[in-house]
N, C-alpha and C positions, 0 to 999 in steps of 0.2 A: 652112364646111360640109363641104368635102372632107376636111379633117383629122379632123373629128369622125366622119365616116362610116368612115374608115380605122381610127380608134381603136376604134370599135364592133366592126369586123371582127376586130381584134387581140384584144380582150377575149373575144369569143365563141370564138375559136380557143383562147385560153388555158384556157377552161373545159373544153375537150375533152382537155386534157393529164391523163393518169391520176394524176400526182403532185398536180396541183391538185385533182382530184376527191376525193382523200383528205385534203386539208388544209383543214379548216373555216375557219381564220383567213384563209388566202389566198383561198378562194372568197368569203368575205364582203367582202373588199377589192375583188375583181374585180366582184362584183355592184354594189357601191357605185359603182365607176367607170363601169359601164354605165349606172347611174342618172344620173350627172353628164353623160355624153355624150348620152344621150337627152333630157335637159332642154335641153341646148344645141341639139339638133336640133329642139326644139319638140314632141317626142313625150312629152307629160307622162304619159299613161296608162302607157306602157311604163316611163318613169322611176320612177313610183310602184311598179310591180311589182318592179323591180330593187331599189329602196331598201327595200321591205318584206322581200324575200328576204334582203338584207344584214342588216337589223335582226334578223330571226328567227335568223340564224346568230350574230350578235354576242351575243345574249341567252344563248347557250349557253356563252360563255366570258368574258363581262364581267358584273360586278354590274349590277343593274337601275338603280342610282343613279350609275353611272359617267358621266364626261364623254363617252366614246365613244358611249354609248347616247343621251345628251342631244343630241349632234350629229346622230345618225341621226333622232331625233324632230324636230329643227329642220329638217332637209332635207325631211322629209315634210310638216311644217307649211307650209313655203314653197310646196311643189308644190300642196298642196290649196288654199291661198289663191289661187294663180294659176289653178287649175281652177275656182274659184268655189265650192268645197265648204267653206264657212266653218265648219261645225260640226266637221268632221274636222280642219281646220287649228287650230281652237281647242283641240281635244283634245290634239294633239301639242305645241302651244306650252305648254299647261299642264304637260305631262309634263316639258318642258325646264325650266320654272320650278321645278318640284318638286325636280329634281336640283340646280339651282343654289342654291336656298334652303337645301336640306339640307347642301350643302357650303360654306355661308357665303360665297357669291360676292358677297354684298353688300359684303364687305370687299375692300380692295386686297390683292394686285394683280390680282384676277380680276373686279373691278367692271365692266370693259368687256364681259365675257361676258354678264352679266345685263342690262346696259344694252341690248345688242343684242336680247335676248329681249323686253324691254319695247317696244323700237322695232318689232319684228316684230308684236307684238300690236296696237300702235298702227296699223300698216299694215292689219292685218286688220279693225279697226274702221272705218278710213277706207274700205276697199273696200265695207263695208256701209252707208256714209253715216252712221255713228254718230260724228259729228265731235267731239262733246264728250268721248266716251269715248276717241277717238283722241288728242285733245289731252292728256288726263290721262295716258295711257300714254307719249306722247312727252315730256311734262314730266318724268315719273319717269326716263325714259331720259336726258334731257338733264342732270338734276341728278346722276345717277350718273356720267355721262361728264365733267362739269365737275370732279368730285372724284376721278376715276380717274387712274392714273399713265400718262397719255397726253399727247403734245404738244398745245399749244393750237391747232395747225393740223392736227390729226389728221382724216383723211377722214371718220371716223365722226361727228364734230361737224358737218361739212358736211351729211351725210345727215340728221341729226336736225333741224338748223335748216331745211333745205329741206322736210322732211316737215311740220314745224309750219307753215311758210309755205303749203304747198299745202293744208293742212287749213283754215287761216284763209281762204284764197282760195275754197275750196269752200263755206265757210260764208257767203260774201258779205261778208267783212271784209278788203278789200284793204289797208287801212292797217296792220293787224297783220301781214298777209302781207309787206308791204314791209319792215317792221322786221326780220323774220327773214331775208328775202332779202338785205338789206344785210349782215347778219352772215355769211351764206354767202359773199357776194362778198368781204368783207374777208379771210376765211381763204384763199380761192382766190388773191387778189392776193398774199398773203404766202407762198404755197406752190407756185404753178404758173407755168410760162412764160406770158408775156402773150398769146400766140396759141393757148393750149391749147384743144382742142375743148370742154372742160367749161364754159368761160366762156360759150359760146353758149347753153347751157341756162339759166344764171342770168340772162344779159341778156334772154333771151326771157321768162322768168318775171317779171323786173322790169318789162318792157314791158307784160305782161298786167295786173299789179297797178296800174301807173300809168294804164293805159288805163281800167280800171274806176273810177278816181277822177276821170276826166275830165282828166287831166294829159297831154294828147296829145303835146305837143312833147317832153316828157321821155321819154315812151314811145317816140316815134319815134327819139330819140337812141340808146336802148338797143337798139331793134330793128335799127337800122343796124349797130350794133356786133356784134350776133349774126350778122347776114348776112355781115359782113366775115370773121368767123371761120369760119362754115360754108362759105363759098365757097373758103376756103383748104384745108379738110379734106375737102370733099365735092365730088361732081360737080355741074355746073350743073343737071342734071335730077333731082337727088336730091329726094325729097318734102319734106325739111326746108328746103332752099334755096327751093323753090317756095312753101312756106308762109311763109317769111320775106318774100319779095317781095310776096306777097298781103297780109300784115299791114302791111307798109310802105305799100303803096298805099292800104289802108283808112285808115291813120292820116293820111296826107297829105290824103286826101279829107275826113276829119273835121276836120282843122285848117283846111282851106280853107272848109268850110261854117261853122265857128265864127267865122272871121274875117269872113265876109260878114254873119253875123247881128250881130256886134259893130259893124260899120260902118253898119248900117241905122238 
């Protein structure tokens, strides 16, 4: 947080430089960075203002269908999605898609770019609980990524598999969610150190999917694995660690109650 605040002060001071004031390109870059910093600070309204100023300037020296403009649209789409303004988010994501389709990004080696856009649109549908539409977009994103020139353990594949899993989970289909979570885990096992913090997220999600299927002992195994990693990377009073312990206790209680019913 402190570094971001200092960065904002630096960029604000930069804008006061007379040379910067006369340089449209430089100013557009500074406004973009102010947007990045304010997003990190959680100041989404201010971030939107800065991104929009940057976009307005970029449109004066970049073609409307250039990748620089598409990136600016994507940044705004993400912010509006986070703000819950789904109509504006959709507007900006469609702008990105127009640029990428016009520039034939459906073809390698740029396929990953358009795959990211479909993934973002999927996230937008998910946020609106339009799960079937979200799965359709995630499916397109996945097919593009599987045929793109990226490694088989690329982080973007992890994100897409995980997004699909979370959507199935939200739909009430934990069995399908589990299938994609296992794909997520497989990539992480082959690309990350065994105690990496990202494993805790996947173990937790696996536990949730298994719990929803009544597979409590398997869920408990993964939840304990999540806790072991979280306690290595977080403090004992961190909310995630506390939630881990609560879930473990709930699962142990559920297992005990199930055992009693079986014995009766």
